[in-house]
Backbone of each chain as ProteinMPNN parsed JSONL, in Angstrom:
{"seq_chain_A": "MARVIGVDIPNDKRLEISLTYIFGVGRKTALDVCRDLNLDPGMKSRELNEEQVTAIATHLQKTYNVEGELRRSLAQAITRLRDIGCYRGLRHRRGLPVRGQRTRTNARSRKGPKKTVAGKKSIKK", "coords_chain_A": {"N_chain_A": [[1.619, 25.158, -26.889], [3.52, 23.503, -24.516], [4.631, 19.998, -24.944], [5.323, 18.036, -22.74], [6.735, 14.712, -22.034], [4.755, 12.797, -23.208], [1.666, 12.904, -22.847], [1.157, 15.331, -21.506], [0.584, 18.402, -21.356], [1.414, 21.351, -19.919], [0.354, 24.726, -19.581], [0.446, 28.183, -20.084], [1.702, 29.021, -17.483], [3.663, 29.684, -14.814], [6.901, 27.715, -14.808], [7.626, 26.293, -12.606], [5.221, 25.688, -11.814], [3.616, 24.873, -13.871], [5.064, 22.219, -14.645], [4.38, 20.496, -12.475], [1.858, 19.52, -13.203], [2.452, 17.189, -14.476], [2.141, 13.961, -13.423], [3.284, 12.743, -11.031], [5.032, 14.666, -10.386], [5.608, 17.17, -8.2], [5.671, 20.318, -6.433], [8.338, 20.337, -5.21], [9.76, 18.628, -6.407], [9.372, 19.986, -9.118], [11.069, 22.028, -8.694], [13.526, 21.121, -8.069], [13.845, 19.78, -10.573], [14.323, 22.682, -12.206], [16.257, 23.51, -10.93], [18.497, 21.519, -11.368], [18.404, 21.943, -14.13], [19.206, 24.567, -14.54], [16.956, 26.164, -15.057], [14.928, 28.863, -14.949], [12.633, 28.993, -12.687], [10.578, 30.553, -12.43], [9.99, 31.538, -15.175], [7.594, 31.185, -18.044], [6.244, 28.451, -19.261], [5.495, 28.661, -21.731], [7.594, 30.093, -22.94], [9.825, 28.251, -23.44], [12.233, 26.634, -25.103], [12.592, 24.03, -27.784], [14.51, 22.434, -27.272], [15.321, 22.778, -24.474], [12.523, 21.613, -23.536], [12.928, 18.8, -24.313], [15.282, 18.298, -22.595], [14.024, 18.314, -20.276], [12.11, 16.627, -20.216], [14.024, 13.993, -20.754], [15.459, 14.328, -18.552], [13.457, 14.114, -16.321], [12.709, 11.308, -16.892], [14.736, 9.721, -16.61], [15.692, 10.431, -14.132], [13.408, 10.267, -12.186], [10.344, 8.578, -11.119], [7.934, 8.871, -13.279], [4.613, 9.583, -14.547], [3.412, 7.388, -16.603], [5.022, 5.141, -15.932], [5.056, 5.308, -13.086], [2.346, 4.907, -12.43], [2.336, 2.453, -12.824], [3.885, 1.067, -11.269], [2.569, 1.664, -8.901], [0.28, 0.521, -9.051], [0.812, -1.753, -9.235], [2.177, -2.351, -6.775], [-0.075, -2.647, -5.291], [-1.778, -4.585, -6.227], [0.263, -6.526, -5.226], [-0.123, -6.665, -2.714], [-2.789, -7.434, -2.335], [-2.638, -9.668, -3.554], [-1.148, -11.547, -1.75], [-2.69, -11.94, 0.5], [-2.637, -10.337, 2.85], [-3.753, -8.15, 5.29], [-3.86, -5.699, 4.682], [-4.019, -5.871, 1.792], [-6.397, -7.213, 1.817], [-8.173, -5.047, 2.754], [-8.042, -3.439, 0.796], [-9.21, -5.009, -1.357], [-11.754, -4.58, -0.415], [-12.41, -2.167, -0.543], [-12.303, -0.354, 1.363], [-10.964, 1.918, 3.96], [-7.352, 1.558, 4.094], [-5.319, 2.188, 5.98], [-6.203, 2.018, 8.904], [-8.005, 3.863, 9.61], [-11.306, 4.977, 11.213], [-14.226, 3.622, 10.207], [-16.837, 4.078, 10.94], [-17.805, 6.384, 10.861], [-17.354, 9.09, 8.173], [-14.656, 8.156, 5.953], [-15.123, 8.337, 3.188], [-13.715, 8.827, 1.073], [-12.887, 6.42, 0.293], [-14.858, 4.613, 0.457], [-17.096, 5.871, -1.143], [-19.955, 7.332, -2.487], [-22.713, 7.95, -0.205], [-24.6, 5.476, 1.203], [-28.15, 5.106, 1.718], [-29.225, 3.594, 4.611], [-32.489, 2.159, 5.314], [-34.358, 2.844, 8.092], [-31.968, 2.854, 9.837], [-30.602, 3.887, 12.952], [-29.431, 7.23, 13.9], [-26.217, 8.321, 14.729], [-25.682, 10.518, 16.222], [-27.192, 11.745, 19.68]], "CA_chain_A": [[1.904, 24.697, -25.504], [4.908, 22.568, -24.547], [4.435, 18.808, -24.526], [6.604, 17.06, -21.913], [6.462, 13.378, -21.761], [3.626, 12.191, -24.061], [0.441, 13.634, -22.678], [1.326, 16.222, -20.573], [0.692, 19.764, -21.867], [1.517, 22.454, -18.849], [-0.076, 25.775, -20.007], [1.103, 29.469, -20.053], [1.73, 29.591, -16.178], [5.083, 29.448, -14.235], [7.61, 26.557, -15.096], [7.694, 25.274, -11.483], [3.731, 25.069, -11.471], [3.265, 23.696, -14.806], [5.525, 20.858, -14.483], [3.602, 19.714, -11.475], [1.001, 18.749, -14.086], [2.7, 16.201, -15.033], [1.691, 12.731, -12.714], [4.647, 12.383, -10.163], [5.982, 15.764, -10.035], [5.028, 18.27, -7.355], [6.265, 21.37, -6.263], [9.26, 19.961, -4.822], [10.527, 17.972, -7.835], [9.531, 21.105, -10.085], [12.305, 23.033, -8.227], [14.66, 20.403, -8.177], [14.572, 20.058, -12.057], [14.587, 23.584, -12.591], [17.753, 23.674, -10.662], [19.423, 20.645, -11.985], [18.515, 21.795, -15.471], [19.838, 25.6, -14.652], [15.788, 27.011, -15.781], [14.476, 29.835, -13.717], [11.514, 28.348, -12.222], [9.289, 31.609, -12.582], [9.596, 31.576, -16.613], [6.224, 30.729, -18.366], [6.5, 27.465, -19.98], [5.552, 28.991, -23.061], [9.021, 30.471, -23.446], [10.669, 27.122, -23.104], [12.406, 26.168, -26.417], [12.449, 22.61, -27.672], [15.691, 21.789, -26.558], [14.778, 22.499, -22.912], [11.528, 20.517, -23.371], [13.435, 17.769, -24.395], [16.055, 18.05, -21.76], [13.196, 18.257, -19.071], [11.897, 15.208, -20.575], [14.66, 13.103, -20.505], [16.002, 14.346, -17.108], [12.471, 13.692, -15.614], [12.325, 9.755, -16.848], [15.936, 9.117, -16.121], [15.977, 10.425, -12.537], [12.298, 10.109, -11.491], [9.485, 7.406, -11.611], [6.803, 9.588, -13.627], [3.438, 9.214, -15.5], [2.764, 5.601, -16.77], [5.862, 4.108, -15.078], [4.761, 5.345, -11.79], [0.967, 4.359, -12.193], [2.278, 0.831, -13.28], [4.574, 0.508, -10.251], [1.621, 1.623, -7.871], [-0.878, -0.477, -9.335], [1.647, -3.314, -8.772], [2.168, -2.744, -5.119], [-1.344, -2.956, -4.912], [-1.618, -5.888, -6.584], [0.858, -7.618, -4.704], [-0.969, -6.883, -1.608], [-4.344, -7.974, -2.786], [-2.505, -11.325, -3.956], [-0.474, -12.092, -0.74], [-4.034, -11.858, 1.252], [-2.524, -9.895, 3.856], [-4.606, -7.13, 5.999], [-4.106, -4.392, 3.738], [-4.647, -6.45, 0.665], [-8.151, -7.372, 2.004], [-8.813, -3.991, 2.761], [-8.183, -2.822, -0.868], [-10.231, -5.728, -2.178], [-13.199, -4.407, 0.071], [-12.628, -0.673, -0.86], [-12.148, 0.446, 2.941], [-9.509, 2.499, 4.135], [-6.324, 0.852, 4.519], [-4.523, 2.312, 7.314], [-6.445, 1.651, 10.271], [-9.002, 5.061, 10.066], [-12.445, 4.408, 11.483], [-15.358, 3.601, 9.132], [-18.097, 4.18, 11.541], [-18.488, 7.354, 10.206], [-16.524, 9.288, 7.459], [-14.148, 7.129, 5.131], [-16.312, 8.346, 1.874], [-13.065, 8.83, -0.105], [-12.829, 5.259, -0.101], [-16.416, 3.992, 0.225], [-17.849, 6.316, -2.328], [-21.56, 8.092, -1.949], [-23.361, 7.508, 0.972], [-25.567, 4.599, 0.827], [-28.533, 5.229, 3.142], [-29.905, 2.321, 4.797], [-33.673, 2.437, 6.084], [-34.286, 2.274, 9.353], [-30.826, 2.762, 10.797], [-30.465, 4.903, 13.933], [-28.38, 8.073, 13.669], [-25.408, 7.88, 15.338], [-25.895, 11.306, 17.539], [-28.569, 11.222, 20.307]], "C_chain_A": [[2.845, 23.7, -25.608], [4.218, 21.123, -24.478], [5.613, 18.111, -24.092], [6.078, 15.781, -21.618], [5.264, 12.949, -22.027], [2.401, 13.331, -24.006], [0.262, 14.882, -22.188], [1.658, 17.833, -21.383], [0.649, 20.752, -20.936], [1.084, 23.685, -19.838], [1.04, 26.602, -19.978], [1.486, 29.595, -18.277], [3.358, 29.169, -15.763], [5.698, 28.091, -14.598], [7.632, 25.606, -13.992], [6.299, 24.833, -11.14], [3.321, 24.097, -12.723], [3.916, 22.275, -14.758], [5.036, 19.695, -13.371], [2.389, 19.29, -11.986], [1.211, 17.337, -14.379], [2.942, 14.725, -13.603], [3.323, 12.275, -11.919], [5.577, 13.293, -9.486], [4.914, 16.591, -9.117], [6.0, 19.289, -7.154], [7.987, 20.953, -6.13], [10.137, 19.393, -6.132], [10.607, 18.763, -8.537], [10.636, 21.82, -9.92], [13.689, 22.318, -8.661], [15.024, 20.08, -9.721], [15.06, 21.126, -12.576], [16.195, 24.163, -12.188], [18.665, 23.116, -11.372], [19.737, 21.093, -13.594], [19.219, 23.742, -15.612], [18.621, 26.551, -15.473], [15.778, 27.778, -14.653], [13.142, 29.269, -13.836], [10.204, 29.464, -12.434], [9.098, 31.921, -13.928], [8.505, 30.931, -16.732], [6.809, 29.617, -19.468], [6.23, 27.578, -21.593], [7.0, 29.415, -23.816], [10.352, 29.419, -23.642], [11.203, 27.048, -24.859], [12.419, 24.712, -26.568], [13.548, 22.015, -27.372], [15.736, 21.588, -24.968], [13.639, 21.564, -22.662], [12.203, 19.263, -23.247], [14.481, 17.374, -23.333], [15.088, 17.852, -20.506], [12.931, 16.793, -19.275], [12.667, 13.991, -20.101], [15.395, 13.113, -19.018], [14.936, 13.872, -15.909], [12.539, 11.985, -15.681], [13.515, 9.282, -16.492], [16.266, 8.919, -14.486], [14.562, 10.115, -11.647], [11.232, 9.166, -11.816], [8.123, 8.224, -11.817], [5.575, 8.85, -14.376], [3.174, 7.514, -15.461], [3.999, 4.753, -16.094], [5.396, 3.991, -13.924], [3.366, 4.775, -11.479], [1.28, 3.096, -12.431], [2.819, 0.505, -11.876], [3.433, 0.742, -9.1], [0.634, 0.65, -7.844], [-0.199, -2.001, -8.903], [1.926, -3.638, -7.391], [1.097, -3.252, -4.508], [-1.887, -4.122, -4.98], [-1.056, -6.956, -5.741], [0.347, -7.917, -3.321], [-2.03, -7.584, -1.275], [-3.631, -9.731, -3.002], [-1.729, -12.311, -2.755], [-1.794, -12.551, 0.402], [-3.594, -11.539, 2.493], [-3.816, -8.867, 4.226], [-4.829, -6.432, 4.692], [-4.378, -4.704, 2.472], [-6.28, -6.656, 0.608], [-8.882, -6.089, 2.034], [-9.158, -3.185, 1.344], [-9.294, -3.759, -1.519], [-11.48, -5.244, -1.931], [-13.679, -3.011, -0.319], [-12.768, 0.025, 0.191], [-10.895, 0.948, 2.947], [-8.552, 1.59, 4.566], [-5.327, 0.749, 5.804], [-5.052, 2.398, 8.612], [-7.458, 3.017, 10.58], [-10.441, 4.148, 10.516], [-13.343, 4.429, 10.418], [-16.735, 3.707, 9.653], [-18.898, 5.353, 10.97], [-17.447, 7.779, 9.055], [-16.009, 8.262, 6.343], [-14.619, 7.144, 3.615], [-15.308, 8.193, 0.968], [-12.887, 7.421, -0.54], [-14.11, 4.326, -0.234], [-17.116, 4.55, -0.821], [-19.262, 7.021, -1.554], [-21.896, 7.519, -0.737], [-24.269, 6.702, 0.521], [-26.756, 4.306, 2.04], [-29.002, 3.683, 3.438], [-31.036, 2.359, 5.584], [-33.662, 1.705, 7.285], [-33.089, 2.36, 10.493], [-31.078, 3.822, 11.665], [-29.216, 5.991, 13.626], [-27.69, 8.135, 14.52], [-25.449, 9.242, 16.748], [-27.446, 11.327, 17.973], [-28.929, 12.799, 20.629]], "O_chain_A": [[3.013, 23.066, -26.65], [3.138, 21.117, -23.888], [6.577, 17.711, -24.743], [5.027, 15.691, -20.984], [4.57, 12.668, -21.05], [2.202, 14.277, -24.768], [-0.768, 15.509, -22.436], [2.731, 18.225, -21.843], [-0.451, 21.294, -21.04], [1.527, 23.583, -20.982], [2.212, 26.236, -19.892], [1.468, 30.79, -17.98], [4.06, 28.41, -16.43], [4.845, 27.209, -14.701], [7.654, 24.388, -14.169], [6.071, 23.881, -10.393], [2.862, 22.956, -12.657], [3.21, 21.27, -14.84], [5.225, 18.479, -13.38], [1.723, 18.612, -11.203], [0.333, 16.483, -14.501], [3.988, 14.706, -12.955], [4.214, 11.569, -12.391], [6.422, 13.122, -8.608], [3.696, 16.637, -9.287], [7.116, 19.175, -7.66], [8.769, 21.32, -7.006], [11.124, 19.948, -6.616], [11.732, 18.854, -9.03], [11.223, 22.267, -10.904], [14.614, 22.763, -9.341], [16.185, 20.087, -10.129], [16.034, 21.036, -13.322], [16.98, 24.886, -12.801], [19.541, 23.742, -11.967], [20.761, 20.828, -14.224], [19.649, 24.127, -16.699], [18.933, 27.425, -16.282], [16.39, 27.55, -13.609], [12.586, 29.084, -14.919], [9.032, 29.112, -12.571], [8.087, 32.588, -14.148], [8.173, 30.136, -15.853], [7.645, 29.876, -20.334], [6.636, 26.808, -22.463], [7.366, 29.119, -24.953], [11.515, 29.718, -23.909], [10.44, 27.447, -25.739], [12.265, 24.059, -25.536], [13.435, 20.804, -27.183], [16.074, 20.573, -24.358], [13.693, 20.779, -21.715], [12.12, 18.632, -22.194], [14.616, 16.168, -23.125], [15.548, 17.09, -19.656], [13.454, 15.902, -18.605], [12.232, 13.153, -19.312], [15.814, 12.101, -18.455], [15.303, 13.391, -14.837], [12.435, 11.361, -14.625], [13.413, 8.191, -15.931], [16.747, 7.997, -13.827], [14.674, 9.744, -10.478], [11.209, 8.903, -13.018], [7.299, 8.336, -10.91], [5.629, 7.672, -14.728], [2.854, 6.738, -14.56], [3.739, 3.6, -15.752], [5.21, 2.865, -13.463], [3.175, 4.213, -10.4], [0.308, 2.371, -12.218], [2.196, -0.363, -11.264], [3.427, -0.169, -8.272], [0.212, 0.057, -6.852], [-0.698, -3.006, -8.396], [1.942, -4.757, -6.88], [1.077, -4.02, -3.547], [-2.418, -4.698, -4.03], [-1.614, -8.03, -5.514], [0.335, -9.034, -2.805], [-2.236, -8.21, -0.235], [-4.179, -10.758, -2.6], [-1.709, -13.54, -2.81], [-1.655, -13.576, 1.069], [-3.991, -12.266, 3.404], [-4.788, -8.825, 3.473], [-5.742, -6.575, 3.878], [-5.019, -3.854, 1.854], [-7.1, -6.381, -0.267], [-9.98, -5.944, 1.496], [-10.156, -2.564, 0.978], [-10.21, -3.248, -2.164], [-12.352, -5.304, -2.798], [-14.853, -2.655, -0.427], [-13.365, 1.096, 0.082], [-9.946, 0.622, 2.234], [-8.889, 0.79, 5.439], [-4.795, -0.197, 6.385], [-4.324, 2.873, 9.484], [-7.703, 3.244, 11.765], [-10.627, 2.962, 10.243], [-13.206, 5.365, 9.63], [-17.706, 3.466, 8.936], [-20.095, 5.414, 10.688], [-16.588, 6.922, 8.845], [-16.854, 7.54, 5.814], [-14.526, 6.145, 2.902], [-15.598, 7.524, -0.024], [-12.736, 7.217, -1.745], [-14.196, 3.4, -1.041], [-17.798, 3.779, -1.496], [-19.47, 7.155, -0.348], [-21.264, 6.551, -0.312], [-24.849, 7.014, -0.519], [-26.559, 3.582, 3.016], [-29.1, 2.795, 2.591], [-30.759, 2.616, 6.756], [-33.249, 0.581, 7.572], [-33.194, 2.043, 11.678], [-31.77, 4.742, 11.229], [-28.149, 5.592, 13.159], [-28.319, 8.019, 15.571], [-25.287, 8.982, 17.941], [-28.465, 11.117, 17.314], [-29.993, 13.089, 21.177]]}, "seq_chain_B": "MSRSIKKGPFIDAKLEKKVLAQNEAGTKNPITTWARACTISPDFIGHIFMVHDGRRHVKVAVNEDMVGHKLGEFAPSRVFRGHTNKKEGAKGGR", "coords_chain_B": {"N_chain_B": [[4.116, 4.895, 14.788], [6.653, 4.001, 13.293], [8.949, 1.009, 13.721], [12.23, 1.468, 15.052], [15.072, 1.654, 13.046], [17.453, 0.619, 13.949], [17.024, -1.422, 15.664], [16.21, -3.507, 14.472], [14.084, -6.163, 12.499], [11.459, -7.341, 14.372], [11.809, -10.371, 15.495], [10.248, -13.382, 16.523], [11.922, -14.831, 18.965], [11.849, -17.838, 19.639], [10.109, -18.835, 17.925], [11.783, -18.269, 15.393], [14.044, -20.113, 16.332], [12.569, -22.496, 15.734], [12.185, -22.898, 12.955], [14.668, -22.683, 11.95], [15.468, -24.824, 12.746], [13.835, -26.64, 11.341], [14.844, -25.999, 8.932], [17.345, -27.014, 8.864], [16.839, -29.602, 9.487], [15.526, -30.195, 6.989], [12.648, -30.413, 6.826], [9.007, -29.228, 6.145], [7.132, -28.946, 8.192], [3.951, -27.809, 9.563], [4.079, -24.981, 11.655], [2.668, -24.22, 14.716], [1.803, -21.396, 16.066], [1.628, -18.443, 18.338], [2.815, -16.026, 17.939], [1.822, -13.542, 16.438], [3.027, -10.848, 15.827], [5.292, -11.134, 14.995], [7.962, -10.466, 12.561], [8.182, -11.758, 9.132], [10.849, -13.451, 8.089], [13.416, -13.907, 5.758], [14.121, -16.633, 5.787], [12.186, -17.625, 6.29], [10.42, -18.58, 4.198], [8.322, -20.585, 2.558], [7.655, -22.286, 4.473], [4.996, -23.478, 6.717], [2.878, -21.869, 8.72], [0.753, -21.94, 11.687], [-1.123, -19.688, 12.492], [-2.254, -17.899, 15.22], [-5.677, -16.624, 15.321], [-7.047, -15.492, 17.352], [-9.158, -17.226, 18.127], [-8.601, -19.495, 16.84], [-6.093, -21.451, 14.954], [-4.853, -20.077, 11.859], [-4.045, -21.383, 8.775], [-1.02, -20.116, 7.025], [0.371, -20.199, 4.546], [3.853, -19.465, 3.596], [5.326, -17.169, 1.357], [7.57, -15.575, -0.942], [6.932, -13.088, -1.352], [5.912, -12.474, 0.772], [7.737, -11.526, 2.701], [8.935, -9.532, 4.992], [6.397, -8.809, 5.901], [3.987, -9.137, 8.698], [3.159, -12.127, 10.593], [0.825, -11.819, 11.966], [-0.537, -10.617, 9.801], [-1.749, -11.782, 8.128], [-3.803, -13.543, 9.041], [-6.696, -12.96, 9.743], [-8.387, -11.232, 12.768], [-10.865, -10.547, 12.755], [-14.096, -10.855, 11.96], [-16.289, -10.371, 9.386], [-19.535, -10.656, 8.88], [-21.421, -9.413, 7.251], [-23.856, -6.698, 7.423], [-26.683, -6.672, 9.983], [-30.174, -7.793, 8.712], [-33.285, -6.626, 8.491], [-35.508, -8.429, 8.234], [-34.308, -10.892, 8.529], [-33.422, -10.923, 11.129], [-30.479, -10.65, 13.112], [-27.172, -12.06, 11.812], [-26.019, -15.28, 12.727], [-23.306, -15.743, 14.103], [-20.327, -17.96, 14.409]], "CA_chain_B": [[5.252, 5.229, 14.617], [7.309, 2.633, 12.89], [9.852, 0.671, 14.627], [13.379, 1.961, 14.957], [16.096, 0.64, 12.155], [18.515, 0.191, 14.695], [16.948, -2.71, 16.71], [16.203, -4.477, 13.583], [13.079, -6.344, 12.6], [11.25, -8.27, 15.634], [11.41, -11.782, 15.076], [10.277, -14.117, 17.477], [13.169, -15.768, 19.032], [11.367, -19.32, 19.787], [9.662, -19.243, 16.37], [13.01, -18.434, 14.82], [14.444, -21.312, 16.398], [11.826, -24.069, 15.196], [12.477, -22.69, 11.785], [16.033, -22.927, 11.522], [15.545, -26.467, 13.004], [13.339, -27.335, 10.4], [15.461, -25.784, 7.772], [18.588, -27.781, 9.151], [16.177, -30.916, 8.991], [14.787, -30.079, 5.559], [11.391, -30.568, 6.938], [8.337, -28.175, 6.421], [5.758, -29.283, 9.259], [3.303, -26.784, 10.115], [4.248, -24.61, 13.027], [1.747, -23.432, 15.498], [2.229, -20.158, 16.839], [0.876, -17.541, 18.757], [3.686, -14.9, 17.342], [1.377, -12.678, 15.037], [3.75, -9.765, 15.727], [6.647, -11.719, 14.408], [7.932, -10.24, 11.086], [8.508, -12.787, 8.201], [12.144, -13.152, 7.83], [13.571, -14.708, 4.441], [14.354, -17.783, 6.299], [10.739, -18.516, 6.892], [9.775, -18.705, 2.853], [8.292, -22.071, 2.154], [6.998, -23.008, 5.871], [3.721, -23.441, 7.152], [2.587, -21.273, 9.89], [-0.549, -21.86, 12.093], [-1.286, -18.326, 13.171], [-3.378, -17.867, 15.951], [-6.133, -15.619, 15.228], [-7.911, -15.071, 18.68], [-9.863, -18.38, 18.295], [-8.02, -21.026, 16.308], [-4.789, -21.648, 14.254], [-5.285, -20.15, 10.651], [-2.901, -21.684, 7.971], [-0.487, -19.635, 6.198], [1.947, -20.483, 3.582], [4.666, -18.179, 3.364], [5.962, -17.107, 0.039], [8.955, -14.703, -0.777], [6.084, -11.649, -1.353], [5.398, -11.994, 2.254], [8.933, -11.391, 3.437], [9.15, -8.224, 5.581], [5.112, -8.539, 6.654], [3.824, -9.829, 10.249], [2.456, -13.022, 10.938], [-0.44, -11.567, 11.901], [-1.528, -9.791, 8.828], [-2.366, -12.976, 7.291], [-4.846, -14.505, 9.908], [-7.649, -11.659, 10.066], [-8.691, -11.547, 13.765], [-12.151, -9.954, 12.729], [-14.835, -11.42, 11.039], [-17.329, -9.616, 9.173], [-20.31, -11.101, 8.015], [-22.403, -8.322, 6.533], [-25.111, -6.032, 8.578], [-27.968, -7.43, 10.119], [-31.127, -7.724, 7.989], [-34.462, -6.616, 9.483], [-36.248, -9.568, 8.131], [-33.846, -12.329, 8.879], [-32.584, -10.611, 12.133], [-28.808, -10.877, 13.203], [-26.806, -13.322, 11.527], [-25.567, -16.312, 13.585], [-21.796, -16.143, 13.881], [-19.696, -19.217, 14.712]], "C_chain_B": [[5.88, 3.98, 14.163], [8.556, 2.259, 13.808], [11.494, 0.994, 14.165], [14.305, 1.072, 14.206], [16.882, 0.198, 13.07], [18.293, -0.962, 15.681], [16.788, -3.744, 15.516], [14.754, -5.213, 13.278], [12.758, -7.213, 13.776], [10.722, -9.661, 14.927], [11.233, -12.621, 16.105], [11.276, -14.858, 17.684], [12.786, -17.328, 18.82], [11.232, -19.786, 18.374], [10.912, -19.398, 15.299], [14.07, -19.691, 14.794], [13.713, -22.448, 15.898], [11.825, -23.811, 13.947], [13.761, -22.943, 11.164], [16.044, -24.394, 11.844], [15.518, -27.263, 11.748], [14.419, -27.281, 8.986], [16.693, -26.741, 7.804], [18.164, -29.181, 8.958], [15.806, -31.577, 7.686], [13.54, -30.524, 5.909], [10.51, -29.34, 7.058], [6.891, -28.732, 7.126], [5.61, -27.855, 9.393], [3.595, -26.486, 11.496], [3.198, -24.043, 13.963], [2.191, -22.463, 16.247], [1.366, -19.2, 17.233], [1.389, -16.093, 18.31], [2.979, -13.851, 16.383], [2.26, -11.405, 14.945], [4.993, -9.999, 14.944], [6.725, -11.429, 13.142], [8.584, -11.684, 10.647], [9.859, -12.868, 7.688], [12.222, -14.24, 6.598], [13.617, -16.164, 4.565], [13.314, -18.628, 6.235], [9.937, -19.03, 5.317], [9.657, -20.381, 2.89], [7.583, -22.984, 3.25], [5.796, -22.792, 5.635], [3.53, -23.068, 8.3], [0.867, -21.809, 10.261], [-0.605, -20.713, 13.007], [-2.337, -18.236, 14.095], [-4.446, -16.673, 15.707], [-7.437, -15.226, 16.317], [-8.728, -16.55, 18.911], [-9.407, -19.8, 17.934], [-6.793, -20.544, 15.375], [-5.167, -21.317, 12.683], [-3.89, -20.494, 9.922], [-2.442, -20.797, 6.961], [0.694, -19.832, 5.859], [2.612, -19.204, 3.25], [5.314, -18.164, 2.046], [7.161, -16.133, -0.019], [7.996, -13.264, -0.625], [5.859, -11.206, -0.03], [6.653, -11.738, 3.393], [8.481, -9.914, 3.786], [7.608, -7.404, 6.156], [5.262, -9.041, 8.082], [3.166, -10.889, 9.954], [0.912, -12.808, 10.702], [-1.496, -10.728, 10.916], [-2.038, -10.649, 7.926], [-3.313, -13.874, 7.889], [-5.632, -13.009, 10.406], [-8.368, -12.071, 11.469], [-10.377, -11.186, 13.839], [-12.558, -10.674, 11.704], [-15.919, -10.844, 10.436], [-18.212, -10.532, 8.334], [-21.765, -10.48, 7.781], [-23.347, -7.704, 7.766], [-25.967, -7.054, 8.829], [-29.254, -6.943, 9.133], [-32.326, -7.989, 8.944], [-35.055, -7.983, 9.563], [-35.78, -10.91, 8.921], [-33.356, -12.236, 10.403], [-31.168, -10.69, 12.343], [-28.285, -12.189, 12.606], [-26.281, -14.246, 12.704], [-24.03, -16.022, 13.287], [-21.544, -17.449, 14.565], [-18.992, -19.148, 15.742]], "O_chain_B": [[5.57, 2.926, 14.718], [9.093, 3.095, 14.535], [11.884, 0.76, 13.022], [14.424, -0.106, 14.542], [17.037, -1.014, 12.927], [19.191, -1.403, 16.399], [17.293, -4.855, 15.683], [13.965, -4.7, 14.071], [13.696, -7.856, 14.247], [9.768, -9.945, 14.203], [12.244, -12.671, 16.805], [11.674, -15.589, 16.777], [13.339, -17.992, 17.944], [11.846, -20.666, 17.771], [11.05, -20.358, 14.541], [14.696, -20.159, 13.842], [14.388, -23.442, 15.631], [11.275, -24.783, 13.429], [13.897, -23.36, 10.014], [16.692, -25.137, 11.107], [16.317, -28.03, 11.211], [14.702, -28.217, 8.238], [17.033, -27.248, 6.735], [18.909, -29.964, 8.368], [15.75, -32.753, 7.325], [13.171, -31.292, 5.021], [10.87, -28.429, 7.804], [5.81, -28.862, 6.552], [6.459, -26.964, 9.383], [3.477, -27.303, 12.409], [2.971, -22.906, 13.549], [3.013, -22.713, 17.128], [0.341, -19.026, 16.575], [0.631, -15.124, 18.286], [3.695, -13.331, 15.526], [2.204, -10.854, 13.845], [5.601, -9.116, 14.338], [5.866, -11.881, 12.384], [9.216, -12.48, 11.341], [10.007, -12.219, 6.653], [11.425, -15.16, 6.418], [13.236, -16.899, 3.655], [13.305, -19.856, 6.156], [8.965, -19.784, 5.35], [10.54, -21.199, 3.147], [7.076, -24.087, 3.045], [5.362, -22.138, 4.688], [3.955, -23.827, 9.171], [-0.01, -22.014, 9.422], [-0.179, -20.773, 14.16], [-3.447, -18.546, 13.661], [-3.944, -15.575, 15.95], [-8.535, -14.761, 16.008], [-8.847, -16.893, 20.087], [-9.684, -20.874, 18.467], [-6.6, -19.355, 15.123], [-5.791, -22.217, 12.121], [-2.814, -20.041, 10.313], [-3.196, -20.569, 6.016], [1.755, -19.733, 6.475], [2.115, -18.182, 2.777], [5.85, -19.202, 1.655], [7.729, -15.95, 1.058], [8.349, -12.413, 0.192], [5.668, -10.051, 0.351], [6.531, -11.756, 4.617], [7.798, -9.222, 3.031], [7.443, -6.261, 6.581], [6.342, -9.316, 8.605], [2.447, -10.77, 8.962], [0.111, -13.239, 9.873], [-2.655, -10.348, 11.081], [-2.738, -10.269, 6.987], [-3.631, -14.912, 7.309], [-5.208, -12.199, 11.23], [-8.945, -13.159, 11.468], [-11.06, -11.497, 14.814], [-11.873, -11.096, 10.772], [-16.815, -10.804, 11.279], [-17.814, -11.09, 7.311], [-22.875, -10.939, 8.052], [-23.477, -8.241, 8.866], [-26.077, -8.089, 8.172], [-29.311, -5.756, 8.812], [-32.512, -8.894, 9.759], [-35.143, -8.628, 10.608], [-36.433, -11.687, 9.618], [-32.931, -13.251, 10.954], [-30.63, -10.858, 11.249], [-28.838, -13.265, 12.836], [-26.166, -13.639, 13.769], [-23.646, -16.112, 12.12], [-22.426, -17.997, 15.226], [-18.382, -20.14, 16.14]]}, "name": "protein", "num_of_chains": 2, "seq": "MARVIGVDIPNDKRLEISLTYIFGVGRKTALDVCRDLNLDPGMKSRELNEEQVTAIATHLQKTYNVEGELRRSLAQAITRLRDIGCYRGLRHRRGLPVRGQRTRTNARSRKGPKKTVAGKKSIKKMSRSIKKGPFIDAKLEKKVLAQNEAGTKNPITTWARACTISPDFIGHIFMVHDGRRHVKVAVNEDMVGHKLGEFAPSRVFRGHTNKKEGAKGGR"}
């Protein structure tokens, strides 16, 4: 199995798919990389030789924000919002949806599993 | 939908005038304002605004990280004091 950028070990899927296992690379970026490096998106990543693996790695790190670097910049953006005390920062602090979604129902991705409150009236009548 | 770039950021004209006047005079007195929708421009850095939250004016000290946000984002207009507790009843709001 090929190792591209540290931890990522794409398996024996098509190259365009296995590249998306890298954080920050989706289908679009994967295809762009294949095109830029003249690689066949349909080839299995097992068929990559070492040269090509290194080429992909350097190309990704040079052109895109991926993996650790991307995670860091995301975390920094959120920390900035928290620190300046703006509305979005407050929502991040409380673990509630940030972009104005309803919270009367749903919003479970942000709020986590349901916490049932005894005696609470159900919403539907 | 976000604002058209063609128009540039919305900066309240009167407020900007007051800030620029203070910049000229070199003073940093708090400016009371209702212009929550006003984008914070780089000129505003270091100034103190009293931003209306619907009831009173909340003190907002602008630093450089806040540029590009709106004044209202720093003066929450809703106060959440937790849910009602059956034993204690509704918590009193101010």
